[in-house]
C-alpha positions as CSV (number, residue, x, y, z in Angstrom):
1,T,-8.6,42.0,26.5
2,K,-7.2,44.6,29.2
3,D,-8.3,46.4,32.2
4,I,-10.2,49.6,31.2
5,P,-11.1,52.3,33.9
6,V,-14.8,52.1,34.3
7,A,-14.6,56.1,33.1
8,N,-13.4,55.3,29.9
9,F,-15.2,52.1,29.3
10,I,-18.5,53.3,27.5
11,M,-16.1,55.4,25.1
12,H,-14.4,52.0,24.8
13,E,-17.4,50.0,24.1
14,I,-18.1,52.5,21.3
15,H,-14.9,52.7,19.4
16,C,-15.2,48.6,19.9
17,R,-18.7,48.4,18.4
18,R,-17.8,50.6,15.2
19,N,-14.3,49.5,14.4
20,I,-13.9,45.5,15.3
21,E,-16.1,42.4,14.4
22,V,-16.4,39.1,15.6
23,C,-16.0,36.5,12.6
24,R,-19.0,33.9,12.3
25,Y,-16.4,30.9,11.4
26,C,-13.8,31.1,14.2
27,S,-15.2,33.8,16.6
28,E,-11.9,35.8,16.5
29,S,-12.1,39.9,17.0
30,I,-11.1,41.4,13.7
31,P,-11.1,45.3,12.8
32,K,-14.0,45.8,10.3
33,S,-11.1,47.0,8.0
34,E,-9.7,43.7,8.0
35,M,-12.8,41.7,7.7
36,K,-12.5,40.9,3.8
37,N,-8.8,40.2,3.9
38,H,-9.5,37.6,7.1
39,M,-12.4,36.1,5.3
40,E,-10.1,35.5,2.3
41,S,-6.9,34.4,4.0
42,E,-8.6,32.1,6.7
43,H,-12.0,31.1,5.4
44,G,-11.4,31.1,2.1
45,Q,-12.5,27.7,0.0
46,V,-9.3,26.4,-1.9
47,T,-9.6,22.7,-3.6
48,C,-6.8,20.5,-2.5
49,K,-5.2,18.0,-4.9
50,C,-7.2,15.3,-3.7
51,R,-10.4,17.0,-4.9
52,M,-11.7,18.3,-2.0
53,K,-12.9,21.7,-0.8
54,I,-11.6,23.0,2.4
55,E,-10.8,26.1,4.4
56,K,-7.9,27.7,3.6
57,S,-7.0,27.8,7.2
58,L,-7.7,24.2,7.2
59,L,-5.3,22.7,4.0
60,K,-1.8,22.3,5.9
61,D,-3.3,19.8,8.5
62,H,-5.2,18.1,5.8
63,E,-2.5,17.8,3.9
64,A,-0.3,16.6,6.6
65,S,-2.6,14.2,8.5
66,A,-5.7,13.4,6.3
67,C,-5.5,13.5,2.6
68,P,-5.4,10.8,0.5
69,L,-3.1,11.5,-1.2
70,R,-0.6,12.5,1.2
71,P,3.1,10.9,0.9
72,A,3.7,7.3,3.0
73,L,6.4,5.3,3.4
74,C,6.4,1.8,2.8
75,Q,7.5,0.0,6.0
76,Y,9.5,-3.0,3.8
77,C,10.6,-1.1,1.2
78,D,10.6,2.6,2.1
79,I,9.5,3.7,-1.2
80,Q,7.5,6.9,-1.0
81,L,3.9,6.5,-2.1
82,A,0.3,7.8,-1.9
83,F,-1.1,6.9,1.6
84,N,-4.4,5.6,-0.1
85,K,-2.1,3.3,-2.2
86,L,-0.1,2.4,0.9
87,Q,-2.3,-0.5,2.3
88,D,-2.3,-2.8,-1.1
89,H,1.3,-2.1,-1.5
90,E,2.7,-3.2,1.7
91,I,0.5,-6.2,1.2
92,Y,2.2,-7.0,-1.6
93,C,5.6,-6.1,-0.6
94,G,5.4,-7.8,2.8
95,A,4.8,-10.8,0.9
96,R,8.0,-10.9,-1.0
97,T,10.8,-13.0,0.7
98,E,14.5,-12.6,1.4
99,R,16.7,-15.4,2.3
100,C,18.1,-15.3,6.0
101,G,21.8,-15.7,6.5
102,G,21.4,-17.6,9.7
103,C,19.4,-20.5,8.7
104,G,19.0,-20.2,4.9
105,R,15.4,-19.9,4.4
106,N,13.2,-17.6,2.4
107,V,11.4,-15.5,5.0
108,M,8.8,-13.0,4.1
109,M,9.4,-9.4,4.6
110,K,6.9,-8.9,7.1
111,D,8.0,-11.6,9.1
112,L,11.7,-10.8,9.2
113,K,11.7,-8.5,12.7
114,E,10.2,-11.8,14.3
115,H,12.1,-13.9,12.3
116,P,15.8,-13.9,15.0
117,R,13.3,-15.0,17.8
118,V,12.6,-18.2,15.9
119,C,15.5,-18.5,13.6
120,G,17.4,-22.2,13.2
């Protein structure tokens, strides 16, 4: 907002009431002529690949951090899969074994990081 000289304030207020509208969803001040576009581009409903309906402006955040189908990497094998499949995959993947070059024992993938402390 700008400082407005008192003499111009009434004219400014009339202009704003006539031309500016406050969005009922995000409280932004939008020119009335652009409100339809604003509603479609920011608050229009879209359907994510997970079938959730969401505001278009929130889709990027949803896809990055909340969508159950967002890509996720397994901590053991670095394969990329959907987030909602990650837990089951990591339980299985972490139980696989690999032979330790130091002691010759088969060590579960989930224990490999800790193994050097107890190796031998």
